[in-house]
C-alpha positions, 0 to 999 in steps of 0.5 A: 789922167784916167779916173781910178774907177775906170781903170781895169784893175778897179773892176776887181772891186775894193777891199780895205786892209786893216779897215783903213787901207783901201785897195783894188783887189787885183794886185801885183806880186813882184817876186818874178822881177829877179833872176833865176831861183829868185836870186840876183838881177833880172835878165832885163831890168828895164822891162821890170821897170816897165812892168811895174809902171804899167801895172800902176797905170792900169789901176793896181794899187797893191804891190807885194814884195819881200826883202828876200826876193833877190835879195832886195832886188825886187824892192829896189826895182820898185823904188826905181820904177815908182818912187816918189809913190803915187798917193794910195799905192800900198806896198806890202813887203815881208821879212823872215827869210834869209837867202844863201843862194838861188832857190835857198830859203831859210826861216829866221825869226830872231827879233834882231834879224826882223828889225834889221830886215825891216830897216833895210826894206824901209831904205830900199823902198824909200819909205818912212813907214811900210803899210803892210809888213808880213812875217814871211814864215814863222820860225819854229826855233824862235818863240812866236811872241818874240817874232811878233813882239818885235813887229809890234815894237816896230809898229809902235815906232811908226815903221810899220802900219799893219802886220800880216802873216804868210803860210800859216794855219788857222791855229797859228792865226788865232795864236798870233792874233793874241799877240799882235793885230793881224790884218792879212794872211798870204798862203798858197791858193789857186783854182787847182790847189785849195789846201788852204780852204780852211784858212780862207774861210777863217779870213772871211769870218774875221774880215782878214785880207787873204792874199793867195800867192801863186794864184795862176795855176791851171794844170789839167783844167786848161788842156784843150777840151777841159772846163777852163779851156772851154770857158776861156774860149767862150769869153775870148780870154786865156785860161790864166785870166779865167783862173784869176776871175774865179779867185776874185769871185770866190771871196770878197777878202781875196786879193790875188797878186799875179806876178810876171816879168813881161808887160804883155802878161801884166796887161793880160792878168789885169784884164782878168778883173773885167771878166765876169763868170756866170754862176754855172761857169763858177760852179763848173770850175769849182767842182772840176778839180 
């Protein structure tokens, strides 16, 4: 077996979530392992299994999913592909959305619902404890102390190791940390959409993992002659790989989780860990947006 340090994903560097969960910084996001609208089974379930296994073979040891992906389709595919799980593999999941159909997402943060979803995730993933359980959205109709209080109870019962948040402001992070030990934040962030810059900076200051969802967005920058396309050509790489390399360079707390339903794409994405941007290339991309 190849030593962990020589696997491609290891080139992204390490980060210890919560101080005791060391992972390679380039992970895998499992949302795309479902049908259209993140609903139902994928067109090719066998390829989904191959994607998950290939990601782990290449050194990915952080897989991010959610009970609402399918619902539960993504979690059950992870179990089918990887259980019994290799030592050191961190599976992060989320609860707090209910689904009524394709593309339909509704935040539900009632404590009894969060408990039910956590118990179902444990069963569907084949786990006794979830390493990182994230509140998928804060439900504005339920007091935050009730939502996080239930996750703290599940943590005390040994069903959750660490608690994370998703799509939150700095003020919400600060409020949440008075109620629960928060170790991670998952917000939309990529090279062309940095609206969560203040949240990323706060995570850096507090040493919280920052997990950018939708990390590969290249937009106008990837057009022929654009700065991303030019840099990619110099490196013999794709614009998507450069976008991931930029994220990894951007912050030591950044844990990108690019997702795909194709083995070829998962190999391409993970190869981005081995790309090194020059200072000039990094600044050029940073200022191009």
